[in-house]
C-alpha positions as CSV (number, residue, x, y, z in Angstrom):
1,M,107.4,85.4,15.2
2,A,105.6,85.1,18.5
3,K,101.8,85.0,18.7
4,F,99.9,87.3,21.1
5,I,97.3,85.4,23.2
6,S,95.4,85.7,26.4
7,S,96.7,84.2,29.7
8,R,93.9,81.6,29.6
9,E,94.9,80.6,26.0
10,A,98.5,80.3,27.3
11,I,97.5,77.9,30.1
12,D,95.5,75.8,27.7
13,L,98.8,74.9,26.0
14,I,100.1,73.1,29.1
15,K,99.4,69.3,29.0
16,E,99.2,66.8,31.8
17,G,102.6,65.6,33.0
18,N,104.5,68.6,31.4
19,T,107.6,70.0,33.0
20,V,107.0,73.7,33.6
21,G,109.9,76.1,34.3
22,V,109.2,79.5,35.9
23,G,111.7,82.4,35.8
24,G,112.2,85.2,38.3
25,F,113.9,86.0,41.6
26,V,111.9,86.5,44.9
27,G,109.3,89.1,43.7
28,F,111.2,90.4,40.7
29,S,110.5,89.5,37.0
30,I,107.7,87.2,38.1
31,P,105.1,86.1,35.5
32,E,102.3,86.5,38.0
33,E,99.5,86.8,35.4
34,L,100.4,83.3,34.0
35,L,100.8,81.8,37.5
36,T,97.4,83.1,38.6
37,S,95.7,81.9,35.4
38,L,97.2,78.4,35.9
39,E,95.9,78.2,39.4
40,D,92.5,79.4,38.4
41,K,92.1,76.8,35.7
42,Y,93.3,74.0,38.0
43,V,91.0,75.0,40.9
44,N,88.0,75.3,38.6
45,E,88.6,72.4,36.1
46,G,91.1,70.1,37.7
47,C,93.7,70.5,34.9
48,P,96.5,70.6,34.0
49,K,97.7,68.1,36.6
50,N,100.8,66.1,37.5
51,L,103.2,68.8,36.5
52,T,107.0,68.7,37.2
53,V,107.7,72.3,38.4
54,F,111.2,73.9,38.1
55,N,112.5,77.2,39.3
56,C,116.0,78.4,40.1
57,A,115.5,81.1,42.8
58,G,112.9,81.4,45.5
59,I,109.8,83.0,44.1
60,G,107.0,84.3,46.2
61,D,105.9,86.6,49.1
62,K,104.8,84.1,51.7
63,N,101.3,85.3,51.1
64,G,100.0,83.4,48.1
65,R,101.9,84.9,45.2
66,G,104.6,83.3,43.1
67,M,105.1,79.6,43.4
68,D,102.4,79.2,45.9
69,H,100.0,79.2,43.0
70,F,101.1,75.6,42.5
71,A,100.1,74.6,46.0
72,H,97.2,72.3,45.2
73,E,97.2,68.6,45.6
74,G,97.4,66.9,42.2
75,L,98.7,69.9,40.3
76,V,102.4,69.1,41.1
77,K,103.9,65.7,40.4
78,K,107.5,66.7,41.3
79,L,109.2,69.9,42.5
80,Y,112.8,70.8,41.6
81,C,114.0,74.2,42.8
82,G,116.6,76.2,44.7
83,H,114.3,77.6,47.4
84,V,110.6,77.2,48.4
85,G,110.6,79.2,51.6
86,L,108.8,82.1,50.0
87,A,106.0,79.7,48.9
88,P,105.1,78.2,52.3
89,K,101.9,76.4,51.1
90,L,103.9,74.6,48.4
91,G,106.6,73.8,50.9
92,E,104.0,72.4,53.3
93,L,102.7,70.0,50.6
94,A,106.3,68.9,50.1
95,A,106.8,68.3,53.8
96,Q,103.6,66.2,53.7
97,N,105.2,64.1,50.9
98,K,102.4,65.0,48.4
99,F,105.1,64.8,45.7
100,P,108.9,64.3,45.5
101,A,110.7,67.5,46.2
102,Y,114.4,68.2,45.4
103,M,116.2,71.3,46.6
104,V,119.4,72.2,44.8
105,P,121.8,75.1,45.2
106,Q,120.4,78.1,43.3
107,G,123.6,78.6,41.3
108,V,123.5,74.9,40.3
109,A,119.9,75.3,39.1
110,C,121.0,78.4,37.1
111,H,123.9,76.6,35.5
112,L,121.9,73.4,34.9
113,V,119.5,75.5,32.8
114,K,122.5,76.4,30.6
115,A,123.4,72.7,30.4
116,I,119.9,71.8,29.3
117,A,120.0,74.6,26.7
118,S,123.3,73.3,25.3
119,G,122.1,69.7,25.1
120,S,124.6,68.6,27.8
121,P,123.6,65.5,29.9
122,G,124.0,67.5,33.1
123,L,126.2,69.9,35.2
124,L,129.5,68.8,36.7
125,T,130.6,71.0,39.6
126,H,132.1,71.0,43.1
127,V,129.2,73.0,44.4
128,G,127.3,71.0,47.1
129,L,130.1,68.6,48.1
130,K,129.7,67.5,51.7
131,T,126.4,69.4,52.1
132,F,123.0,67.8,51.9
133,A,123.2,68.1,48.1
134,D,125.9,65.4,48.2
135,P,124.5,61.9,47.5
136,R,126.6,60.6,50.4
137,L,124.3,62.6,52.6
138,E,120.8,63.4,51.1
139,G,121.4,64.0,47.4
140,C,119.1,67.1,47.3
141,K,116.2,64.9,48.4
142,A,113.9,67.1,50.5
143,N,111.4,64.6,51.6
144,K,110.7,60.8,51.7
145,A,108.8,60.9,48.5
146,A,112.0,61.9,46.7
147,E,113.9,58.8,47.8
148,K,113.1,56.7,44.7
149,E,114.9,58.9,42.2
150,D,118.5,60.2,42.2
151,I,119.1,63.5,40.5
152,V,122.8,64.0,41.4
153,E,125.8,61.6,41.3
154,L,129.2,61.7,42.9
155,M,132.0,61.5,40.4
156,N,135.8,61.3,40.8
157,I,138.0,62.9,38.1
158,D,141.8,63.0,38.5
159,D,141.4,62.1,42.2
160,K,139.0,65.0,42.9
161,D,135.4,64.6,43.8
162,Y,132.6,66.4,41.9
163,L,128.8,66.3,41.7
164,F,127.0,65.6,38.5
165,Y,123.4,67.1,38.4
166,K,121.4,65.4,35.6
167,S,119.6,67.4,32.9
168,F,116.0,67.1,31.9
169,P,113.8,68.6,29.2
170,I,111.6,71.6,29.9
171,D,108.2,71.5,28.1
172,V,106.8,74.9,28.9
173,C,108.4,78.0,30.5
174,F,106.9,81.2,31.9
175,I,109.1,84.3,31.8
176,K,108.4,88.0,32.4
177,A,109.7,91.0,30.4
178,T,108.8,94.7,30.4
179,T,108.1,95.2,26.7
180,A,107.5,93.0,23.6
181,D,107.6,94.4,20.1
182,E,105.2,93.1,17.4
183,K,107.4,90.2,16.6
184,G,108.0,89.1,20.2
185,N,111.4,90.5,20.9
186,L,111.6,91.2,24.6
187,S,113.3,94.1,26.6
188,L,113.7,94.4,30.4
189,E,114.0,98.1,30.9
190,K,111.9,98.2,34.1
191,E,113.1,95.0,35.6
192,A,115.3,95.5,38.7
193,V,116.6,91.9,38.2
194,R,117.6,90.3,34.9
195,A,117.0,86.8,36.4
196,D,117.0,83.9,33.9
197,Q,114.7,84.9,31.1
198,L,117.2,84.2,28.3
199,S,118.6,81.0,29.7
200,I,115.3,79.3,30.5
201,A,113.8,80.4,27.2
202,T,116.8,78.9,25.4
203,A,116.6,75.7,27.4
204,T,112.9,75.3,26.8
205,K,113.2,76.1,23.1
206,N,116.0,73.6,22.6
207,S,114.0,71.0,24.5
208,G,111.3,71.4,21.9
209,G,109.1,73.2,24.4
210,I,106.9,76.3,24.4
211,V,108.2,79.7,25.6
212,I,105.5,82.0,27.0
213,A,106.4,85.6,28.0
214,Q,104.3,87.9,30.1
215,V,104.8,91.6,29.3
216,E,103.6,95.0,30.5
217,K,103.3,96.6,27.1
218,V,103.7,96.1,23.3
219,C,105.5,98.4,20.9
220,R,106.2,98.6,17.2
221,Y,108.6,96.1,15.7
222,D,111.4,98.5,14.8
223,S,111.2,100.6,18.0
224,L,113.4,98.5,20.3
225,K,117.2,99.0,20.1
226,A,119.1,95.8,19.4
227,A,121.2,96.3,22.5
228,D,118.0,96.4,24.6
229,V,116.6,93.2,23.4
230,A,117.2,90.6,26.1
231,V,115.4,87.7,24.4
232,H,115.1,87.5,20.7
233,S,111.7,86.7,19.2
234,H,113.0,83.4,17.7
235,L,113.0,82.1,21.3
236,V,109.5,83.3,22.1
237,D,106.4,81.4,21.0
238,Y,103.7,83.3,22.8
239,V,103.3,86.7,24.4
240,V,100.7,87.5,27.1
241,L,99.9,91.2,27.9
242,G,99.5,91.1,31.6
243,S,97.2,93.2,33.7
244,H,98.5,96.2,35.8
245,E,97.8,94.2,38.9
246,H,100.1,91.4,37.9
247,N,102.9,93.4,36.3
248,V,104.4,94.9,39.4
249,Q,108.2,95.5,39.4
250,S,108.4,93.6,42.6
251,F,106.3,92.0,45.4
252,A,107.9,94.5,47.8
253,T,105.8,97.5,46.6
254,K,103.1,98.3,44.0
255,E,105.1,101.4,42.9
256,Y,107.7,101.3,40.2
257,I,111.1,102.4,41.6
258,P,113.3,103.6,38.7
259,E,116.4,103.7,41.0
260,W,116.2,99.9,41.2
261,S,116.1,99.3,37.4
262,G,118.9,101.8,36.7
263,E,116.6,104.1,34.7
264,I,117.7,107.0,36.9
265,R,120.2,107.5,39.7
266,G,118.6,109.1,42.7
267,P,120.3,111.0,45.5
268,S,123.1,108.8,46.9
269,G,121.5,109.2,50.3
270,K,122.1,106.8,53.2
271,L,120.4,103.8,54.7
272,K,118.0,104.7,57.4
273,P,119.8,104.4,60.8
274,V,118.5,102.1,63.4
275,E,118.8,102.3,67.2
276,I,121.3,100.0,68.9
277,C,120.0,96.5,69.2
278,P,121.4,92.9,69.0
279,K,121.2,92.9,65.2
280,K,123.0,96.2,65.0
281,I,125.7,95.0,67.3
282,I,126.3,92.1,65.0
283,G,126.4,94.4,62.0
284,K,128.9,96.7,63.7
285,R,131.1,93.8,64.6
286,G,130.8,92.5,61.1
287,A,132.0,95.8,59.6
288,F,135.5,95.1,61.1
289,D,135.9,92.2,58.6
290,L,135.1,94.2,55.5
291,K,137.9,94.3,53.0
292,K,138.9,97.5,51.2
293,G,138.3,97.2,47.5
294,G,136.7,93.8,48.1
295,L,133.6,92.1,46.6
296,I,131.2,91.6,49.4
297,N,128.0,89.5,49.4
298,L,125.2,90.1,51.9
299,G,122.6,87.6,52.7
300,I,119.0,88.5,53.8
301,G,118.2,89.4,57.4
302,V,120.8,90.1,60.0
303,P,123.6,90.5,57.4
304,E,121.8,93.6,56.1
305,Y,123.0,95.4,59.2
306,V,126.6,95.1,58.0
307,A,125.6,97.3,55.1
308,M,124.0,99.8,57.6
309,S,127.2,99.9,59.6
310,A,129.3,100.4,56.6
311,D,127.1,103.3,55.6
312,E,127.3,104.9,59.0
313,E,131.1,104.5,58.9
314,N,131.3,106.1,55.5
315,I,133.1,103.1,54.1
316,S,130.5,101.9,51.7
317,N,132.3,103.4,48.7
318,E,135.4,101.4,49.5
319,I,133.6,98.1,48.8
320,T,131.4,96.6,46.1
321,L,128.3,94.9,47.3
322,T,126.9,92.0,45.2
323,I,123.7,89.9,45.5
324,E,123.1,86.6,43.8
325,S,120.3,88.1,41.7
326,G,123.1,89.5,39.6
327,V,123.1,93.1,40.9
328,M,126.4,94.8,41.7
329,G,127.0,98.0,43.6
330,G,124.4,100.4,45.0
331,V,122.5,100.3,48.3
332,P,120.7,97.0,48.9
333,A,116.9,96.9,49.4
334,S,115.6,94.8,52.2
335,G,112.7,92.4,52.9
336,L,110.8,91.4,49.8
337,G,113.0,93.9,48.0
338,I,116.0,91.6,48.4
339,G,117.7,91.2,45.1
340,A,117.5,94.9,44.1
341,T,119.7,97.8,45.0
342,Y,119.2,101.5,44.8
343,N,121.5,103.0,42.2
344,P,123.2,99.8,41.1
345,D,126.4,100.0,39.2
346,A,125.5,96.9,37.0
347,I,122.7,94.4,36.7
348,H,124.1,91.2,35.4
349,V,122.2,88.0,34.4
350,Q,121.8,85.7,37.4
351,E,123.7,82.7,36.0
352,Q,126.7,84.9,35.2
353,I,127.0,86.1,38.8
354,F,127.2,82.5,39.9
355,D,130.2,82.0,37.6
356,L,131.9,84.7,39.5
357,Y,130.9,83.3,42.9
358,D,131.7,79.6,42.1
359,G,135.2,80.6,40.9
360,G,136.0,82.3,44.3
361,G,135.3,85.9,43.3
362,I,133.7,86.9,46.6
363,D,136.2,88.3,49.2
364,V,133.8,88.3,52.2
365,A,130.3,86.9,52.5
366,Y,127.9,87.7,55.3
367,L,125.2,85.1,55.7
368,G,122.6,84.1,58.2
369,A,122.8,81.0,60.4
370,A,119.8,79.2,61.9
371,E,121.7,76.3,63.4
372,I,125.4,75.8,64.1
373,D,126.7,72.5,65.4
374,K,129.8,71.3,67.3
375,D,131.8,70.8,64.1
376,G,130.9,74.2,62.7
377,N,128.3,73.0,60.1
378,V,125.5,75.4,59.5
379,N,121.8,74.8,58.6
380,V,119.5,77.3,56.9
381,S,117.6,74.9,54.6
382,K,115.4,72.5,56.7
383,F,113.8,72.8,60.2
384,G,111.6,70.3,61.9
385,G,110.9,68.6,58.6
386,K,109.9,72.0,57.0
387,V,111.2,72.3,53.5
388,V,112.9,75.6,52.7
389,G,115.9,75.0,50.4
390,P,119.3,76.6,50.2
391,G,118.9,79.4,47.7
392,G,122.3,80.7,46.8
393,F,123.7,79.9,50.3
394,I,125.8,76.9,49.2
395,N,127.3,78.6,46.2
396,I,128.3,81.6,48.3
397,S,129.4,80.0,51.5
398,Q,131.4,77.2,49.8
399,N,133.4,79.5,47.5
400,A,133.9,82.9,49.2
401,K,137.4,83.5,50.5
402,K,136.0,84.5,53.9
403,V,132.5,83.7,55.4
404,V,131.0,85.5,58.3
405,F,127.8,83.9,59.7
406,C,125.6,86.4,61.4
407,G,122.8,85.9,63.9
408,T,121.6,86.3,67.4
409,F,122.9,83.7,69.9
410,K,119.4,82.4,70.6
411,A,116.1,83.1,68.8
412,G,112.5,83.7,69.9
413,G,111.8,86.2,72.6
414,L,115.4,87.4,73.2
415,K,115.4,90.7,75.2
416,T,118.6,92.7,76.0
417,E,119.7,95.9,77.4
418,I,122.5,97.7,75.8
419,A,123.9,100.6,77.8
420,N,127.2,102.0,79.1
421,G,129.2,100.1,76.6
422,K,127.9,96.6,77.5
423,I,125.1,94.2,76.9
424,T,122.9,92.5,79.4
425,I,120.6,89.6,78.7
426,L,117.2,90.4,80.2
427,Q,115.3,87.4,78.8
428,E,116.9,84.5,76.9
429,G,115.6,83.4,73.6
430,R,113.6,80.1,73.5
431,S,115.4,78.5,70.6
432,V,119.0,77.1,70.9
433,K,121.0,77.8,67.7
434,F,124.3,76.2,68.8
435,K,123.2,72.6,68.6
436,D,125.0,69.3,69.0
437,T,124.0,68.3,65.5
438,V,122.2,70.4,62.8
439,E,119.2,69.0,61.1
440,Q,120.6,69.5,57.6
441,I,124.1,70.5,56.5
442,T,123.8,73.5,54.2
443,F,127.4,74.6,55.0
444,S,130.1,72.0,55.5
445,A,132.8,72.9,58.0
446,D,135.0,70.0,56.7
447,Y,134.8,71.3,53.2
448,A,135.7,74.8,54.4
449,K,138.7,73.6,56.4
450,E,140.0,71.6,53.3
451,S,139.5,74.7,51.2
452,G,141.4,77.0,53.6
453,Q,138.5,79.3,54.1
454,E,138.4,81.7,57.0
455,I,135.1,81.2,58.9
456,L,133.6,83.4,61.7
457,Y,130.3,83.1,63.6
458,I,129.3,86.5,65.0
459,T,126.5,87.0,67.6
460,E,125.6,89.8,69.8
461,R,127.4,88.3,72.8
462,A,130.2,86.2,71.3
463,V,132.4,85.6,68.3
464,F,133.6,82.2,67.2
465,K,136.2,81.1,64.6
466,L,136.3,77.8,62.9
467,T,139.4,75.8,63.8
468,D,140.4,72.2,63.5
469,N,138.5,71.7,66.8
470,G,135.3,73.2,65.6
471,P,133.9,76.7,66.6
472,T,136.3,78.3,68.9
473,L,135.3,81.2,71.1
474,I,137.6,84.1,70.4
475,E,135.7,87.2,71.6
476,I,133.1,87.8,74.3
477,A,130.9,90.9,74.7
478,P,131.3,93.3,77.7
479,G,128.7,92.5,80.3
480,I,128.3,88.9,79.3
481,D,129.0,86.0,81.7
482,L,130.9,83.2,80.0
483,Q,129.2,80.4,81.8
484,K,125.6,81.6,82.2
485,D,125.2,83.6,79.0
486,I,127.2,81.4,76.6
487,L,128.2,77.9,77.7
488,D,124.9,77.2,79.4
489,Q,123.0,78.3,76.3
490,M,124.7,75.8,74.0
491,E,124.2,72.1,73.4
492,F,127.9,71.5,73.1
493,K,131.0,72.8,74.8
494,P,133.1,74.9,72.4
495,C,136.8,75.3,72.5
496,I,137.9,78.6,74.1
497,S,140.8,80.5,72.7
498,D,143.8,81.0,75.0
499,D,143.7,84.5,73.8
500,L,140.0,85.2,74.5
501,K,139.4,88.9,74.0
502,E,136.6,91.3,74.8
503,M,134.7,92.6,71.8
504,D,135.5,96.2,70.8
505,L,133.7,98.6,73.2
506,R,132.8,100.9,70.3
507,I,130.4,98.2,69.0
508,F,128.1,98.7,72.0
509,I,127.9,102.5,71.9
510,D,125.3,103.9,69.5
511,E,127.6,106.2,67.6
512,K,130.1,106.1,64.8
513,M,133.1,103.8,65.5
514,N,135.5,105.6,63.1
515,I,136.9,102.3,61.8
516,E,139.2,101.9,58.7
517,I,139.3,98.9,56.4
């Protein structure tokens, strides 16, 4: 039976040098009360210190919440996670080599938790081969301070390469639920994302550690239905009743949205239309690659415009959208709401969705691309030494049958005019995206070619396809000058298809395209 204690009493249970696991996804199912109390104690008393910190998904809002509560010198001894971009202060400390930092694919982190729970020595998987996670490249080491320890090994089994990510015990974990009964059984009825509550609690319990759950309310022991209990009280040591301020459904809004948790189904509605712009052009072009009846994954940012285009074309009901948080179906939320959908068909546990992804279940994935090099490799995880991490990008991009990378041709100050069925570049972006060499390989073109994946790179002015010769230009936008607007804006000279075509004119007119998939 779990014991009910205050958040300060919970933090007093953490000892110097402990490994602390934190559950949640972006701003969903975040134990913010516990994280705030931990920071307060460290700032005022200087303890606990030298913690090894572990989390699977990115957690934060880029404004101090989430994992940024750990962003104090001396508090963290080692960071091991899938993404730190939402906790920029913590990421900055990692970039300054204040502690060793290791960035692993999000799905690997989720599955590693299961390995820890089962007492396995680690996780054996193909995920991460030929990317920065591969020890032949960087071995997940995000900074120089991490160079002294190897967390992943290359193994060959039956003439096939695999990566082995090593297990480690978890001493304390923080998870969040909606309700706890008097014994400590936990339900998640208001959570829009199921995250990793059960797996990280099991891993911690089987490590001999302490499981601490933050909840919104407490109910009588016999009032929860067995089917609604997500984590049994046997796995929960302590329960903290959080304040209203720190029990938000998400970091995106203070309001509870029942359409996200599946409590109700709101009007089906439509995504709010946006005026024609470079990102919408990319989304409209991306809609041509949707597969009827297919399972479609959408990344954050520009890929969200593919969903908008599908909505405008009235073809959304012909596909199933999925997000690595575990949500399937519905209309995806954006910004800090990423991970939730309005009117989802199902909300699966995060680790289970990565089983589907890693086995090749995604038909088409639309992902962002910050840097693309002459070989077709893509970087989204490290820039100018800034530590970000891959999130679910590697699991998705390495295993989807088809991957469409989406992004403007250049970044920073790009201005265009879109009229009369063509696009004109009024002011070029400052940052080159098509580079001779990417800073870090988050997507491996070599691995994709070996796997037989179909890879496209869609921008507002050009479409490239990955071939044996690297990114090959196959489409050019009307109004674009090949030399001035494309070739002169790249650090390498791409191959140009003998069958170079003009992008469909309907893409550049702000009205329905009437496409079929």
